[in-house]
C-alpha positions in Angstrom: 48.4 45.4 -0.5 47.7 43.2 -3.5 49.0 40.2 -1.8 46.9 40.9 1.3 43.8 41.3 -0.9 44.6 38.1 -2.7 44.9 36.3 0.7 41.6 37.6 1.8 39.9 36.5 -1.5 41.6 33.1 -1.1 40.3 32.7 2.5 36.9 33.9 1.5 36.7 31.4 -1.4 37.8 28.5 0.8 35.3 29.5 3.5 32.5 29.7 0.9 33.4 26.3 -0.4 33.4 24.9 3.1 30.0 26.6 3.9 28.5 25.2 0.7 29.8 21.7 1.7 28.2 22.0 5.2 24.9 23.2 3.8 24.5 20.7 1.0 21.4 18.5 1.1 22.3 15.2 2.8 20.2 12.3 4.3 23.3 10.6 5.7 22.5 8.6 8.8 25.4 7.6 11.1 25.4 4.0 12.1 24.1 3.1 15.5 26.5 3.8 18.3 29.0 1.0 19.2 30.5 1.9 22.5 34.3 1.8 23.0 34.0 3.2 26.5 33.2 1.5 29.7 29.8 1.6 31.4 29.6 3.4 34.7 28.7 0.9 37.4 27.4 2.6 40.5 26.5 -0.5 42.6 28.7 -3.3 43.8 27.8 -7.0 43.5 26.5 -7.1 47.1 24.0 -4.3 46.4 22.9 -6.0 43.2 22.4 -9.3 45.0 20.2 -7.6 47.6 18.0 -6.0 44.9 17.6 -9.3 43.0 16.7 -11.1 46.2 14.2 -8.4 47.3 12.6 -8.4 43.8 12.0 -12.1 44.0 10.4 -11.6 47.4 8.1 -8.9 45.9 7.0 -11.3 43.1 6.6 -14.3 45.4 5.0 -12.7 48.5 3.4 -9.4 47.4 2.7 -10.3 43.8 1.6 -8.3 40.7 -1.8 -7.6 39.3 -2.9 -8.6 35.7 -6.2 -6.8 35.4 -9.1 -7.6 33.1 -7.2 -10.3 31.4 -8.4 -13.9 32.2 -6.2 -15.4 29.5 -3.1 -13.9 31.2 -4.2 -15.4 34.5 -4.6 -18.8 32.9 -1.1 -18.6 31.4 0.4 -17.8 34.8 -1.6 -20.5 36.5 -0.4 -23.1 34.0 3.2 -21.9 34.4 3.1 -22.6 38.2 2.2 -19.2 39.6 -0.3 -18.7 42.5 -3.3 -16.7 41.2 -5.8 -15.2 43.6 -8.4 -13.0 41.9 -6.2 -10.8 39.6 -3.2 -11.0 41.8 -0.3 -13.2 40.5 2.4 -14.4 42.9 5.3 -15.9 41.1 7.5 -18.4 42.9 11.2 -17.6 43.4 13.2 -18.3 40.3 10.2 -18.8 38.0 10.2 -15.3 36.4 14.0 -15.3 35.9 13.8 -18.8 34.3 11.1 -17.7 31.9 13.1 -14.5 31.0 16.1 -16.6 30.0 14.6 -17.5 26.7 14.5 -13.8 25.6 17.4 -12.9 23.2 20.3 -10.9 24.4 20.4 -8.9 21.1 18.2 -8.7 18.1 18.1 -6.9 14.8 15.3 -4.5 14.0 15.1 -4.4 10.2 14.4 -1.1 8.3 12.8 -1.0 4.9 16.2 0.4 3.8 18.5 -2.5 5.0 21.4 0.1 5.4 19.3 1.6 8.2 18.6 -1.6 10.2 19.8 -1.5 13.8 21.2 -4.1 16.3 19.7 -3.6 19.7 21.7 -5.0 22.7 25.3 -5.7 23.5 27.5 -2.6 23.4 25.2 -0.8 21.0 23.1 2.4 21.4 20.1 3.1 19.1 18.6 6.6 19.3 14.9 7.3 18.7 12.9 10.6 19.1 10.4 11.8 21.6 7.2 9.7 22.1 3.7 10.6 23.1 3.2 14.4 23.6 -0.3 15.8 22.8 1.1 19.3 22.3 3.8 20.7 20.0 5.7 24.0 20.3 7.6 26.1 17.8 8.7 29.7 17.3 5.9 30.6 15.0 2.8 29.1 16.7 3.9 28.6 20.4 2.3 25.8 22.3 -0.7 24.1 20.7 -2.4 20.8 20.2 -0.5 18.6 17.7 -1.9 17.8 14.3 -1.1 15.1 11.6 0.8 17.8 9.7 3.0 18.3 12.8 3.5 14.6 13.0 4.6 14.3 9.4 7.0 17.2 9.9 8.6 15.4 12.8 9.0 12.2 10.8 10.7 14.2 8.0 13.0 15.9 10.6 13.9 12.5 12.0 14.7 11.2 8.6 16.9 14.2 7.8 18.7 14.0 11.2 22.2 12.3 10.8 22.5 11.2 14.4 19.0 9.6 14.8 18.9 5.9 14.0 15.2 5.4 14.4 12.0 7.1 13.3 10.3 6.4 16.6 6.5 5.9 17.2 4.0 8.5 18.4 6.4 11.4 18.0 3.4 13.6 18.8 -0.3 12.8 19.2 -2.2 14.1 16.1 -5.4 15.3 17.8 -7.1 16.3 14.6 -7.7 12.6 13.7 -10.0 10.2 15.5 -8.3 8.3 18.3 -9.3 4.9 16.8 -7.9 5.9 13.4 -4.8 8.0 13.9 -2.5 5.1 14.4 -3.1 4.2 10.7 -1.9 7.6 9.5 1.0 7.6 11.9 2.3 4.2 10.7 1.9 5.1 7.1 3.9 8.3 7.7 6.8 6.4 9.2 6.6 3.8 6.4 6.5 6.3 3.5 8.2 9.5 4.7 11.2 7.7 6.2 13.1 4.5 5.6 14.5 4.2 9.2 13.1 1.6 11.7 9.9 2.6 13.5 7.5 1.6 16.3 4.0 0.1 16.3 0.8 1.2 18.0 0.0 0.0 21.5 -3.1 2.0 22.4 -5.4 -1.0 21.8 -4.6 -4.6 20.8 -6.5 -4.3 17.5 -4.2 -1.4 16.6 -1.2 -3.5 17.3 -2.7 -6.1 14.9 -3.1 -3.3 12.3 0.5 -2.4 12.8 1.6 -6.0 12.1 -0.6 -6.2 9.0 0.7 -2.9 7.6 4.3 -4.2 8.1 3.3 -7.4 6.2 2.4 -5.1 3.3 5.7 -3.2 3.6 8.1 -6.1 4.2 6.1 -9.2 3.2 4.3 -11.6 5.5 6.9 -14.2 5.7 9.6 -11.7 6.4 7.6 -10.2 9.3 7.0 -13.6 10.9 10.7 -14.5 10.8 12.2 -11.1 11.5 11.7 -8.2 13.9 10.6 -5.0 12.0 8.9 -3.1 14.9 9.9 -2.2 18.5 7.0 -1.0 20.6 6.6 0.5 24.0 4.7 -1.5 26.7 4.3 0.6 29.9 3.6 -1.1 33.2 1.2 0.8 35.4 3.5 1.1 38.4 3.3 0.0 41.0 3.0 -3.6 39.9 -0.1 -3.5 37.7 -0.3 -4.9 34.2 -3.4 -3.7 32.4 -5.3 -5.5 29.6 -4.6 -2.8 26.9 -0.8 -2.9 27.3 -0.7 -6.7 27.8 -3.1 -7.2 24.9 -0.7 -5.2 22.6 2.2 -7.2 24.0 0.5 -10.4 23.2 0.0 -9.4 19.6 3.6 -8.4 19.1 5.1 -11.3 20.9 2.9 -13.8 18.9 4.2 -12.2 15.7 7.9 -12.1 16.8 8.0 -8.3 17.2 9.9 -6.6 20.0 8.4 -5.0 23.1 10.0 -2.6 25.5 8.8 -3.7 28.9 9.0 -0.5 30.8 7.9 0.5 34.3 6.7 4.1 34.6 8.6 5.3 37.6 8.0 8.6 39.3 10.0 8.3 42.5 7.9 9.2 45.6 4.6 8.6 43.6 4.8 5.3 41.7 7.9 4.0 43.5 9.7 4.4 46.8 11.8 7.6 47.3 15.0 5.5 47.8 17.2 4.3 45.0 17.4 0.7 46.3 13.7 0.5 46.8 12.9 1.8 43.4 15.4 -0.5 41.7 13.8 -3.5 43.6 10.3 -2.5 42.2 11.7 -1.9 38.7 13.3 -5.3 38.6 10.2 -7.1 39.9 8.0 -5.4 37.3 10.3 -5.9 34.4 10.9 -9.6 35.3 7.1 -10.2 35.5 6.5 -8.4 32.2 9.3 -10.1 30.3 8.4 -13.5 31.7 4.8 -13.0 30.5 6.1 -12.2 27.0 8.0 -15.5 27.0 4.8 -17.3 28.1 3.2 -16.0 25.0 6.1 -16.9 22.8 9.4 -18.2 24.0 12.2 -16.3 22.3 10.1 -13.2 21.6 12.5 -10.1 21.5 12.2 -7.8 24.4 14.0 -4.8 26.0 14.4 -4.2 29.8 12.9 -0.7 30.2 13.1 1.9 32.9 11.5 5.3 32.5 12.8 7.1 35.6 12.1 10.4 37.2 11.6 11.9 40.6 8.9 14.2 42.0 9.0 17.7 43.3 7.7 17.3 46.8 6.3 20.9 46.9 4.4 20.9 43.6 4.0 17.3 42.7 5.5 17.9 39.3 8.0 15.4 37.8 11.7 16.5 37.8 14.3 15.5 35.3 18.1 15.3 35.1 18.4 14.8 38.8 21.2 12.8 40.6 18.7 10.3 41.9 17.2 9.5 38.5 20.8 9.0 37.2 21.6 6.6 40.1 18.5 4.6 39.4 19.3 4.4 35.7 22.9 3.4 36.3 21.7 0.6 38.6 19.0 -0.5 36.2 21.6 -0.8 33.5 23.6 -3.1 35.7 20.6 -5.3 36.5 19.7 -5.5 32.8 23.2 -6.7 31.9 23.1 -9.3 34.7 19.9 -10.6 33.0 21.6 -10.6 29.6 18.9 -8.3 28.1 18.9 -5.1 26.1 18.3 -2.0 28.1 16.1 1.1 27.4 16.2 4.3 29.4 17.3 8.0 29.4 16.4 10.7 26.8 16.3 14.4 26.3 14.3 14.9 29.5 13.4 18.3 30.9 10.6 19.9 32.8 11.2 23.2 31.2 8.4 25.0 29.2 10.9 26.3 26.7 14.2 25.2 25.1 16.1 27.3 27.6 19.0 26.9 30.1 17.0 24.7 32.3 16.2 22.5 29.4 19.8 22.4 28.3 21.1 21.4 31.7 18.5 18.7 32.4 18.8 17.3 28.9 22.6 17.2 28.9 22.5 15.4 32.3 20.0 12.9 31.0 21.7 12.2 27.6 25.1 11.7 29.1 23.8 9.5 31.8 22.1 7.4 29.1 25.4 6.9 27.3 27.4 6.0 30.4 24.7 3.7 31.9 24.8 1.3 29.0 21.4 2.1 27.4 20.8 0.1 24.2 17.6 1.8 23.0 17.1 5.5 24.0 13.6 6.6 23.3 12.9 10.4 23.7 16.4 11.1 22.5 15.3 14.4 21.0 12.4 16.9 21.1 11.1 16.3 24.7 9.8 19.4 26.5 7.6 20.2 29.5 7.8 16.8 31.2 6.8 15.0 28.0 3.6 17.0 27.4 5.2 18.9 24.5 7.2 17.9 21.4 9.3 21.0 20.4 10.5 21.4 16.8 13.4 23.6 17.8 14.4 21.4 20.7 14.2 18.4 18.3 17.0 19.7 16.2 19.0 21.0 19.1 18.9 17.6 20.8 19.5 15.7 17.5 22.6 17.9 17.0 23.8 17.0 20.5 23.4 13.3 19.8 26.5 13.7 17.6 28.5 14.4 20.7 27.4 11.1 22.1 28.6 9.4 19.0 32.0 11.1 19.3 32.3 10.3 23.1 31.4 6.7 22.5 34.2 6.2 20.1 36.7 6.3 23.0 40.3 7.5 22.6 42.3 6.3 19.6 45.8 5.1 20.7 47.3 4.0 17.4 50.5 5.5 15.9 48.6 8.2 13.9 46.7 9.3 17.0 49.9 9.5 19.1 50.9 12.4 16.7 54.6 12.1 17.3 55.4 13.2 13.8 53.3 16.4 14.3 55.0 17.2 17.6 58.4 16.7 15.9 57.4 18.8 12.9 56.2 21.8 14.9 58.8 21.8 17.7 59.1 24.3 20.5 57.3 27.7 19.9 55.5 26.7 16.8 51.8 26.1 16.1 49.9 23.1 14.6 47.5 24.9 12.3 49.6 24.2 9.2 51.3 20.9 10.0 50.7 17.8 7.9 48.9 15.9 10.7 46.4 18.8 11.2 45.8 19.1 7.5 45.1 15.4 7.2 42.6 15.3 10.1 41.1 18.8 10.6 37.7 17.8 9.0 37.1 14.9 11.4 39.3 15.7 14.4 36.6 17.6 16.4 32.9 17.1 16.6 31.2 20.3 15.4 27.6 21.4 16.2 25.3 22.2 13.3 23.3 24.6 15.5 25.6 26.5 17.8 27.2 29.8 16.9 31.0 30.0 17.1 31.5 33.4 15.4 33.3 36.3 17.0 31.1 38.8 18.8 31.2 41.4 16.0 30.3 38.9 13.3 27.5 37.5 15.5 26.1 41.0 15.8 26.3 41.6 12.1 24.5 38.3 11.4 21.5 39.4 13.6 22.6 38.4 17.1 20.7 35.2 16.8 20.4 33.0 19.9 20.2 29.2 19.8 16.4 29.1 19.7 16.5 31.3 16.5 19.2 29.2 14.9 17.3 26.0 15.7 14.2 27.5 14.2 16.1 28.3 11.0 17.5 24.8 10.9 14.1 23.2 11.2 12.9 25.2 8.2 16.1 24.4 6.2 15.7 20.7 6.8 12.1 20.7 5.8 12.8 22.8 2.7 15.5 20.3 1.6 13.6 17.1 2.5 13.2 14.5 -0.2 11.0 11.5 0.3 13.0 8.2 0.2 11.9 6.0 -2.7 9.3 3.3 -2.2 7.8 0.9 -4.6 4.6 2.6 -5.8 2.6 -0.6 -5.6 3.5 -1.0 -1.9 2.7 2.7 -1.2 -0.7 2.2 -2.9 -1.4 -1.0 -1.0 -0.7 0.8 2.3 -3.0 3.7 1.3 -5.7 1.2 0.4 -5.4 -0.6 3.7 -5.6 2.7 5.7 -8.7 3.8 3.7 -10.4 0.4 4.1 -9.8 0.3 7.9 -10.9 3.9 8.4 -14.1 3.2 6.4 -14.9 0.1 8.5 -15.6 2.1 11.7 -17.1 5.4 12.9 -14.8 8.0 14.4 -14.2 7.8 18.1 -12.4 10.4 20.1 -12.2 8.5 23.4 
């Protein structure tokens, strides 16, 4: 009895130590993913050749619109395009030639150099949800987002091990004037986190503010010679480039900052219902947008983007995690690689209103498809809910947890002598078990990826602990991360300069909510 009691105490002490180790405060960030697994290629060379030929036909014969932007029309005209009104027809081969000056990879620098990321090649950089006007949590349900919500998301992103990037408009803080909120959002990214972040694109002057704030944070010369922001430039599919997005692109390209040139594809609404037709339009739009960035500044860093979803033909609502969206994303990845450009797509997509089974299935499909399609920059990697209308705190930490599984999968399968485990097999022999063998003892901490959210307890223990479901566990994790958050250090003079800039810019204009 005494020995049994001693063993129980020993196991309890070891378990307590391991629990303490798991719950210790940590702001460790895993390095960006470097894939050691092959990309899934769904299309053969013949199909890709057809898409590329058809995309050139679209650009040359149908054309694209550059609206309310005479300077863009002049640039295209000087480059050799045919311009009729606001319609630009690009001769075969011209767009692809212009795109050839864009870099295949680039580094986005973080204020903490250890957090800088390499975008392109075999790499995958993960960034959180972008753009929702609403937030959702266990305490308050669905509501309009505030600046306090935004700051909370930035802190969660900073505390999340598997996120490499702080993102941009993680939610839209509706309690601050439209023409001023970008200043507070940028300052939050710059001061509450030391991971890379995105700039504002809602108006060209706000893109310029983003550049100027980065010059305070990094130094003007550093910004002009290095990429410190990656920003989202959406194309108004089908084939329309508006003056707001293009104006922001112009600012960033002129200042050597990266842009994601991304068609907004809802199959059946903004693009054809067929995979081949959609990929043709995607390629035409991306080539035109990237080519234009190179007209502004040859060598400006860009990312080949594709936001892809389909539509429910009964309700008109967007659908996510579908086979068709996956097929388009796989194909777009192949097209991006043939152009030698970084690729953006995928995310934690779902149309569900809650972090429920529908959300889990759709998100898992979308995340795994992103890993296998060769995505280099995954925006919306965590927190997305209700078709992108809502940023969910609980889903943010659920998704961020699952990103660890992507890291593990991307490592591939080790085949060295230690991984072959012949010594372990010999040590255990027939009829034994591996729990106590030397190989297991050496590797048990890192052998298997382990969720920080899911519950693996026996049923009886789970009942005794309150029978908490994943939503409840995620809510507790949100609070635990916020409670243990510690702001990364920043030179007080820089922080004050940023505050002064924000105050000065806000004071220079009246509030506008449109």
